[in-house]
C-alpha positions in Angstrom: -93.7 14.3 -61.6 -91.4 12.6 -64.1 -87.9 13.5 -65.2 -86.4 15.2 -67.0 -87.5 18.6 -66.0 -87.4 21.9 -68.0 -85.0 23.3 -65.3 -82.3 20.8 -64.3 -79.0 21.0 -62.6 -76.1 18.6 -62.7 -75.6 17.8 -59.1 -72.6 19.1 -57.2 -72.8 22.3 -55.2 -70.3 24.5 -53.5 -69.4 23.1 -50.1 -69.7 25.5 -47.1 -66.3 26.5 -45.8 -67.1 25.2 -42.4 -67.8 21.8 -43.8 -64.5 21.6 -45.6 -62.7 22.7 -42.5 -64.4 20.1 -40.4 -63.5 17.4 -42.9 -59.9 18.4 -42.7 -60.0 18.2 -38.9 -61.6 14.8 -39.2 -58.9 13.6 -41.6 -56.3 14.8 -39.0 -58.1 13.0 -36.2 -59.3 16.2 -34.5 -63.0 15.7 -35.2 -65.2 12.6 -34.8 -67.0 10.8 -37.6 -70.3 11.6 -35.8 -69.5 15.4 -35.9 -68.7 15.2 -39.6 -71.9 13.3 -40.4 -74.0 15.8 -38.4 -72.3 18.7 -40.3 -72.9 17.0 -43.6 -76.6 16.5 -42.7 -77.0 20.1 -41.8 -75.3 21.3 -45.0 -77.4 19.1 -47.1 -80.6 20.4 -45.5 -79.6 23.9 -46.3 -78.7 23.0 -49.9 -82.1 21.3 -50.4 -83.8 24.4 -49.0 -81.8 26.6 -51.4 -82.8 24.4 -54.4 -86.5 24.6 -53.4 -86.2 28.3 -52.8 -85.1 28.9 -56.4 -87.9 26.7 -57.7 -86.2 23.6 -58.8 -88.4 20.5 -59.0 -85.3 18.2 -58.9 -82.8 18.3 -56.1 -79.6 16.6 -55.1 -77.5 16.5 -51.9 -74.8 18.6 -53.6 -72.5 15.6 -53.3 -71.5 17.0 -49.9 -70.4 13.7 -48.6 -67.8 13.2 -51.4 -64.4 14.5 -52.2 -65.2 14.3 -55.9 -68.1 13.3 -58.2 -66.6 9.8 -58.6 -63.9 9.0 -56.1 -66.2 7.9 -53.2 -68.2 5.6 -55.5 -65.2 3.7 -56.9 -63.5 3.5 -53.5 -66.5 1.4 -52.4 -65.8 -1.1 -55.1 -62.3 -2.0 -54.0 -58.8 -0.6 -53.7 -59.4 1.9 -56.5 -58.4 5.5 -57.0 -59.8 7.1 -60.1 -58.4 10.6 -59.7 -54.6 10.5 -59.2 -53.5 13.8 -60.8 -49.7 13.9 -61.6 -48.2 17.4 -61.0 -51.5 18.9 -59.9 -50.8 22.4 -58.7 -54.3 23.9 -58.8 -53.9 26.8 -61.1 -56.3 28.4 -63.5 -58.7 31.2 -62.6 -62.2 32.2 -63.6 -60.8 34.3 -66.4 -57.8 32.1 -67.4 -58.9 28.5 -67.1 -56.0 26.0 -67.4 -56.1 22.7 -69.1 -55.9 20.3 -66.1 -53.8 17.2 -66.2 -56.0 14.2 -67.0 -56.4 12.2 -63.8 -55.1 8.6 -63.9 -56.8 5.6 -62.4 -55.1 3.3 -60.0 -56.9 -0.1 -60.0 -55.2 -2.1 -57.2 -58.0 -4.7 -56.7 -60.8 -6.3 -58.6 -64.0 -4.4 -58.9 -66.7 -5.8 -56.6 -70.0 -4.4 -55.3 -70.4 -5.5 -51.7 -73.1 -3.2 -50.3 -75.3 -0.3 -51.4 -73.3 2.8 -52.0 -75.8 5.7 -52.3 -79.0 4.2 -50.9 -78.6 5.9 -47.6 -77.9 9.2 -49.4 -81.1 8.8 -51.4 -83.1 7.9 -48.3 -81.9 11.0 -46.4 -82.4 13.3 -49.4 -85.9 11.9 -50.0 -86.8 12.6 -46.4 -86.0 16.3 -46.8 -88.1 17.3 -49.8 -91.2 16.7 -51.9 -89.2 17.5 -55.0 -87.7 14.7 -57.1 -84.4 13.5 -55.6 -81.7 12.8 -58.1 -78.7 10.6 -57.3 -75.5 11.2 -59.3 -73.0 8.4 -60.0 -70.0 8.1 -62.3 -70.3 6.2 -65.5 -69.0 2.6 -65.9 -66.3 3.6 -68.4 -64.6 6.3 -66.3 -61.9 4.0 -64.8 -60.8 2.6 -68.2 -60.8 6.1 -69.8 -58.4 7.2 -67.1 -55.6 4.8 -67.9 -56.7 2.3 -70.5 -55.8 -1.4 -70.5 -52.5 -0.6 -68.8 -54.3 0.7 -65.7 -56.6 -2.4 -65.7 -53.8 -4.9 -66.1 -51.2 -3.2 -63.9 -52.0 -5.3 -60.8 -55.6 -6.5 -60.4 -56.5 -8.1 -63.7 -55.0 -10.5 -66.2 -57.5 -9.7 -68.9 -59.8 -6.8 -69.7 -62.9 -8.9 -70.3 -62.9 -9.8 -66.6 -62.6 -6.1 -65.7 -65.6 -5.1 -67.9 -67.7 -8.0 -66.5 -67.0 -6.9 -63.0 -67.8 -3.2 -63.8 -71.1 -4.1 -65.4 -72.1 -6.3 -62.5 -71.2 -3.7 -59.9 -73.1 -0.9 -61.6 -76.2 -3.1 -62.2 -76.2 -4.1 -58.5 -76.0 -0.5 -57.4 -78.8 0.5 -59.8 -80.9 -2.4 -58.5 -80.3 -1.3 -54.9 -81.3 2.3 -55.6 -84.5 1.0 -57.4 -85.3 -1.1 -54.5 -85.1 1.9 -52.2 -87.5 3.8 -54.4 -85.0 6.0 -56.3 -86.6 7.1 -59.6 -83.8 9.3 -61.1 -80.1 8.7 -61.6 -77.6 10.7 -63.5 -74.4 9.0 -64.8 -71.5 11.3 -65.3 -69.6 9.8 -68.2 -67.4 12.6 -69.4 -65.3 10.5 -71.8 -67.8 10.8 -74.7 -67.4 14.6 -74.7 -63.6 14.4 -74.9 -63.2 12.2 -77.9 -63.4 15.2 -80.3 -60.3 16.9 -78.9 -57.2 16.2 -81.0 -55.0 16.4 -77.9 -57.1 13.6 -76.2 -57.0 11.6 -79.4 -53.2 11.8 -79.5 -52.9 10.9 -75.8 -55.1 7.8 -76.3 -53.1 6.8 -79.4 -49.9 7.1 -77.4 -51.1 4.5 -74.9 -52.3 2.2 -77.7 -56.0 3.1 -77.9 -57.9 4.0 -81.0 -60.4 6.7 -79.9 -63.1 5.7 -82.4 -62.9 2.1 -81.3 -63.2 3.2 -77.7 -66.5 5.0 -78.5 -68.0 1.7 -79.7 -66.6 -0.2 -76.7 -67.9 2.3 -74.2 -71.3 2.3 -75.8 -71.4 -1.5 -75.6 -70.4 -1.5 -71.9 -72.9 1.2 -71.0 -75.7 -0.6 -72.9 -74.8 -3.9 -71.1 -74.9 -2.0 -67.8 -78.4 -0.7 -68.5 -79.9 -3.8 -70.1 -83.2 -4.6 -68.5 -83.0 -1.6 -66.1 -86.5 0.0 -66.1 -86.0 1.9 -62.9 -84.5 4.3 -62.0 -84.7 6.5 -65.0 -81.1 7.1 -66.1 -79.7 10.1 -67.9 -76.1 10.8 -68.9 -74.1 14.0 -68.3 -71.2 14.8 -70.6 -68.6 17.6 -70.2 -65.0 18.3 -70.9 -63.7 18.5 -67.3 -64.6 21.0 -64.6 -61.8 20.7 -62.0 -61.9 23.9 -59.9 -62.4 26.1 -62.9 -60.0 24.1 -65.1 -60.8 21.8 -68.0 -59.5 18.6 -69.5 -60.4 18.9 -73.2 -62.1 21.0 -75.9 -63.9 20.2 -79.1 -67.5 19.7 -80.3 -69.7 16.6 -80.2 -69.3 16.0 -84.0 -67.2 12.9 -84.0 -69.3 11.1 -81.4 -72.8 12.4 -82.0 -74.3 9.9 -84.4 -73.3 6.9 -82.3 -73.8 8.7 -79.0 -77.4 9.6 -79.7 -78.5 6.6 -81.7 -76.6 3.6 -80.4 -76.4 4.4 -76.7 -79.4 3.1 -74.6 -79.8 6.5 -72.9 -82.7 8.8 -73.5 -81.7 11.9 -71.5 -78.5 13.8 -72.3 -77.1 16.6 -70.2 -74.7 18.4 -72.5 -72.1 21.0 -71.8 -72.8 24.1 -74.0 -71.6 27.1 -72.1 -68.6 28.0 -74.2 -67.0 27.7 -77.6 -65.0 24.7 -76.4 -68.2 22.6 -76.7 -68.8 23.5 -80.3 -72.1 24.4 -81.9 -75.5 22.8 -81.8 -75.3 21.1 -85.3 -74.5 17.6 -83.8 -77.9 17.7 -82.3 -79.3 16.9 -85.7 -78.5 13.2 -84.9 -80.8 13.1 -81.8 -83.7 10.8 -82.7 -87.3 11.4 -81.7 -88.0 10.0 -78.3 -84.7 11.3 -76.8 -84.3 14.5 -74.7 -81.5 17.0 -74.5 -80.7 19.2 -71.5 -78.7 22.2 -72.8 -76.0 23.2 -70.3 -76.1 26.9 -71.2 -75.2 28.4 -67.8 -71.5 28.2 -66.8 -70.4 26.9 -63.4 -66.8 27.9 -64.1 -67.3 31.6 -63.5 -69.5 33.9 -61.5 -70.3 36.1 -64.5 -74.0 35.9 -65.1 -75.5 35.0 -68.4 -78.2 37.2 -69.8 -81.8 36.1 -70.4 -81.6 37.3 -74.0 -78.5 35.2 -74.5 -80.1 32.0 -73.1 -83.2 32.5 -75.2 -81.2 33.1 -78.3 -79.2 29.9 -77.8 -82.3 27.8 -77.1 -83.8 29.2 -80.3 -80.6 28.1 -82.2 -80.8 24.6 -80.7 -84.4 24.2 -82.0 -83.1 24.2 -85.5 -82.0 20.7 -84.7 -84.2 19.4 -81.9 -87.9 20.3 -81.2 -88.4 22.6 -78.3 -90.5 20.0 -76.6 -87.5 17.7 -76.3 -85.2 20.4 -74.8 -84.5 21.6 -71.2 -81.8 23.9 -69.8 -79.3 23.6 -66.9 -75.9 24.7 -65.8 -73.2 23.0 -68.0 -71.8 21.0 -65.0 -71.8 20.8 -61.3 -70.4 23.7 -59.3 -67.9 21.5 -57.4 -66.8 18.4 -59.3 -64.1 18.2 -56.6 -64.8 19.5 -53.1 -62.8 22.7 -53.3 -65.3 23.9 -55.9 -65.2 26.3 -58.8 -64.2 30.0 -58.5 -67.5 31.6 -57.8 -69.6 32.5 -54.7 -72.4 30.6 -53.3 -74.7 33.6 -54.0 -73.6 33.4 -57.7 -74.4 29.7 -57.6 -77.9 30.4 -56.3 -78.5 33.2 -58.8 -77.5 31.0 -61.7 -79.8 28.2 -60.6 -82.6 30.8 -60.2 -81.9 32.0 -63.7 -82.2 28.5 -65.1 -85.6 28.1 -63.4 -86.8 31.6 -64.5 -85.8 30.9 -68.1 -87.5 27.5 -68.1 -90.7 29.1 -67.0 -90.4 31.8 -69.6 -89.7 29.4 -72.5 -91.8 26.4 -71.6 -94.2 27.8 -69.0 -92.9 25.4 -66.4 -89.8 24.5 -64.5 
C-alpha cells in the first residue's frame, strides 16, 4: 500500500460541535486539559471510522487537535503566529464567498525545532487503523509569504538568510522525527504557489517590495533544500487559493507557476484545487513531467452542494488531454475545516462527498 491513492482527501474535517465547545471551556479555564484530550481522542476515533466507512485507504486525524492547518505547527517553533487576520469579521456564505483578508505572520522569535511536533499524532492515528495514516503540515514558505522580509526582520532576525536556514533545519528535523516513528506519508500545505497567478496578490506583493516571479524561484529553492536527502516519508504538496470558513484568498489559474512548479520543485505528488473557475483550466498540466502524479481536487469543500458523477467523469477526461490517466487521482479540493470553525456544510455532506470521491475512483480506475 503506497501513496498516492486514487481516492485522496486533503486532511482537515469538520469538528464536532461538542469538541469546539469543550475547547472554548478549556480556554476559559472551565475544563481540564485531560478532558479536552479525551474528547479529541474520541472525536478522532469517530473520524477514522467514518473515513474507513466510506472506503478511503488513506486517513487523517481531521486536524482535530489544531485551531488551523498551520498555527499549531508554527507555534511549536517559537513565538510565532502565522494567522493574524486584520479586520476579520467572518462573512461569506456557501453561495456568496468573500475574499478573505490575507493573514499576516507575526515572527517574534527565531524559528527553532525543539521536540517532535506531530509524532504523537501519527502514533495515535496509526494505532486506530490499518489504512495509511497521513500527517499534514504547513509548507516551509508559509510564514514568509504572509508578511515577506518585513515580518521576518520586524523583531527576531537581522537578515533573511538566517531565517531561511532556521526554517529548513526545523522542517528537516520534524520530517526526520516522523520518519523515525514510521510515518510513510506527509502532505505539505503550501498554498502560496497557487496564489501567484492572481493580479491582486501580485500587486500586494509588489506593494511590500516583493517580485512575485522571484518569490516563486526562492520558494522552490527553499522547499528543495528542505527535502534534500529525504527519502521517507513520502511528501506531497497541496495547493489552493484559501479556504477560510468558505472564503478564499485569491483566484487565477496555475499558468504563471506551472512550468517551474512541476519541473523544478522536488515534489512528485501535487494536490491541486480544481473545483471552480477560480482555479483555471487543466492546460497548465501539460507541464507535468512523467514520473509525477496529480491529485485533481474536483469536489468542493466550500459548499454542501453535491457534484454529479457525470461532471466528475467529464472533468477527469478533460484532464487526460494533458496527463495520462494512470498519473491522476481525485479528491476534494481542500480540507473541510482549514480553521476549526469549518466550512458551511454539514458533516453528512462531508461524508457524502468523501464517499463520492471513493466511488468515482473505483469507477474510473477500478480501485480507491
